[in-house]
C-alpha positions in Angstrom: -24.9 138.4 -43.9 -26.9 135.2 -44.3 -30.0 136.2 -42.3 -31.7 133.0 -43.4 -29.1 130.8 -41.6 -28.8 133.3 -38.8 -32.7 133.1 -38.1 -32.9 129.4 -38.4 -29.9 129.0 -36.1 -31.3 131.4 -33.6 -34.8 129.4 -33.7 -33.1 126.2 -33.1 -31.2 127.5 -30.0 -34.2 129.5 -28.7 -36.2 126.5 -27.7 -38.7 128.6 -25.4 -39.7 130.9 -28.2 -43.3 130.8 -29.2 -44.1 132.6 -32.6 -46.7 135.2 -32.7 -48.1 134.0 -36.0 -51.3 132.1 -36.0 -50.7 130.2 -39.1 -48.6 127.7 -37.3 -49.0 125.7 -34.0 -47.5 127.5 -31.1 -44.3 125.7 -31.0 -40.7 126.7 -32.1 -40.1 123.3 -33.9 -43.1 123.7 -36.1 -42.2 127.3 -36.8 -38.7 126.4 -37.5 -39.8 124.0 -40.0 -42.1 126.6 -41.7 -39.3 128.9 -42.0 -36.7 126.6 -43.3 -39.3 125.7 -45.9 -40.0 129.5 -46.6 -36.3 130.3 -47.1 -35.7 127.5 -49.4 -38.0 129.2 -52.0 -36.4 131.5 -54.5 -38.6 134.3 -53.6 -37.5 134.7 -50.1 -34.7 137.2 -50.0 -32.0 138.1 -47.5 -34.0 141.4 -46.7 -37.2 139.4 -46.0 -35.2 137.1 -43.7 -33.6 140.1 -41.9 -37.0 141.6 -41.2 -38.7 138.5 -40.2 -35.5 137.7 -37.9 -35.8 141.2 -36.3 -39.7 140.8 -35.7 -39.1 137.5 -34.1 -36.3 138.7 -31.7 -38.6 141.8 -30.7 -41.6 139.5 -30.2 -39.3 137.2 -27.9 -37.8 140.2 -25.8 -41.5 141.5 -25.3 -42.7 138.1 -24.0 -39.7 137.7 -21.9 -40.1 141.1 -20.4 -43.8 140.6 -19.7 -43.1 137.2 -18.1 -40.3 138.6 -15.9 -42.6 141.5 -14.8 -45.4 139.0 -13.9 -42.9 136.8 -11.9 -41.6 139.8 -10.0 -45.2 141.0 -9.1 -46.2 137.5 -8.0 -42.9 137.1 -5.8 -43.8 140.4 -4.0 -47.1 138.7 -3.0 -45.5 135.5 -1.8 -44.1 135.4 2.0 -41.2 133.2 2.8 -42.5 129.6 3.6 -42.2 130.1 7.3 -42.2 133.8 7.6 -38.9 134.0 9.2 -36.0 136.1 7.9 -32.4 136.8 8.6 -31.7 140.5 8.0 -28.3 142.0 7.9 -28.0 145.8 7.8 -24.6 147.7 7.4 -24.5 151.0 8.7 -23.1 154.2 7.0 -19.5 154.6 8.2 -19.6 158.2 7.7 -22.6 159.0 9.7 -23.3 156.1 12.3 -22.9 156.5 16.0 -23.8 154.1 18.7 -26.7 156.4 19.8 -28.1 156.6 16.2 -27.8 152.9 15.7 -29.4 152.0 18.9 -32.4 154.4 18.0 -32.7 152.6 14.7 -32.8 149.1 16.3 -35.2 150.0 18.8 -37.4 151.7 16.2 -37.2 148.7 13.9 -38.2 146.2 16.8 -41.1 148.5 17.5 -42.6 148.3 14.0 -46.2 146.7 14.0 -45.4 144.4 11.0 -42.8 142.5 12.9 -44.5 139.7 14.9 -41.3 138.9 16.8 -37.5 139.4 16.5 -34.1 139.2 18.0 -31.2 141.6 17.1 -27.3 142.0 17.7 -25.5 145.1 17.1 -22.0 144.3 16.1 -18.9 146.1 15.3 -15.8 143.8 14.9 -14.7 141.6 11.8 -11.7 140.1 10.6 -11.1 143.0 8.2 -11.6 145.7 11.0 -14.4 147.7 12.3 -17.9 147.5 10.5 -20.9 148.7 12.3 -23.7 146.4 11.5 -26.8 144.6 13.0 -28.0 141.2 12.4 -32.0 140.4 13.0 -34.0 137.5 12.8 -37.6 138.7 12.1 -40.8 136.8 11.9 -43.5 138.6 9.8 -46.1 138.1 7.2 -44.5 140.6 4.9 -42.6 139.4 1.6 -38.8 140.4 1.2 -39.5 143.5 -1.0 -41.8 144.9 1.5 -39.3 144.3 4.2 -36.7 146.3 2.4 -39.3 149.0 1.7 -40.4 149.3 5.3 -37.0 149.3 6.8 -35.7 152.2 4.7 -38.9 154.3 4.6 -38.5 156.2 7.9 -36.1 159.3 7.9 -34.2 158.0 10.9 -33.1 155.0 8.8 -31.6 157.3 6.1 -29.5 158.8 8.9 -27.6 155.6 9.3 -28.3 153.3 6.2 -27.0 154.5 2.8 -29.3 152.6 0.5 -31.0 149.2 0.0 -27.8 147.8 -1.2 -26.6 147.8 2.6 -29.5 145.5 3.6 -29.5 141.8 3.1 -32.5 139.6 3.6 -32.3 135.9 3.5 -34.7 133.0 4.5 -33.7 132.1 8.1 -32.1 128.7 8.5 -30.9 126.8 11.5 -27.4 128.2 10.8 -28.8 131.8 11.3 -30.6 130.8 14.6 -27.2 129.7 16.0 -25.4 132.9 14.5 -28.0 135.2 16.2 -27.2 133.3 19.5 -23.5 133.9 19.0 -22.7 130.5 18.2 -20.4 131.0 15.3 -17.4 129.5 13.8 -14.4 129.1 15.9 -12.3 131.8 14.0 -15.1 134.2 14.6 -15.4 133.7 18.4 -12.7 136.3 19.1 -14.8 138.9 17.4 -17.9 137.8 19.4 -16.0 138.3 22.6 -14.8 141.8 21.5 -18.3 142.7 20.5 -19.6 141.7 24.0 -17.1 143.9 25.6 -18.0 146.6 23.3 -21.6 146.2 23.8 -21.1 146.3 27.5 -19.0 149.6 27.5 -21.6 151.3 25.4 -24.7 150.1 27.3 -26.0 148.1 24.2 -28.6 145.7 25.4 -29.6 142.3 24.0 -32.5 143.3 21.6 -35.6 141.2 21.5 -39.3 141.3 20.8 -41.6 138.6 21.7 -38.9 136.2 21.5 -39.9 133.6 24.0 
């Protein structure tokens, strides 16, 4: 394999690569020119090019990983701009019951990190029955902490299988309409079915400091 050409092509394509070597300025362009000159020399073997290529790829992967880790940690510290989230939680079909889910919703609304909230416990969808709850939650907590706090209590584990069944989005005007049951026309029949189901099972309209 021609490692010289492969290395030079990789440098040309990887425009955000910054070499670790101090003998060049910290730009890929300068480093590409240096390596192009180096590989033009008779003393530069394919083995040398292979080793240098591997070193650069390893260095790049380490830098990308470090940057990604920093971004993740910073993101955890940054709350949503308005502090309001739309949260959907799907309940475990094998373990759920109306009683267990009502307890879960009530416990969530009682959590002190939630400033205000509104929730709808729903069952019906186009593809059949799917027990789930929608929340609009105002809080100072970032997304990662919301997931953690919702799943931490033991009663949550009784009805929520994992964090994969919790969806957290920045709340929009659409979500405010949705939580107030102002949905698309094709969904309104399920809204009506849910109203009857909630009435039959004594499921209240859940609110916390909503007004």
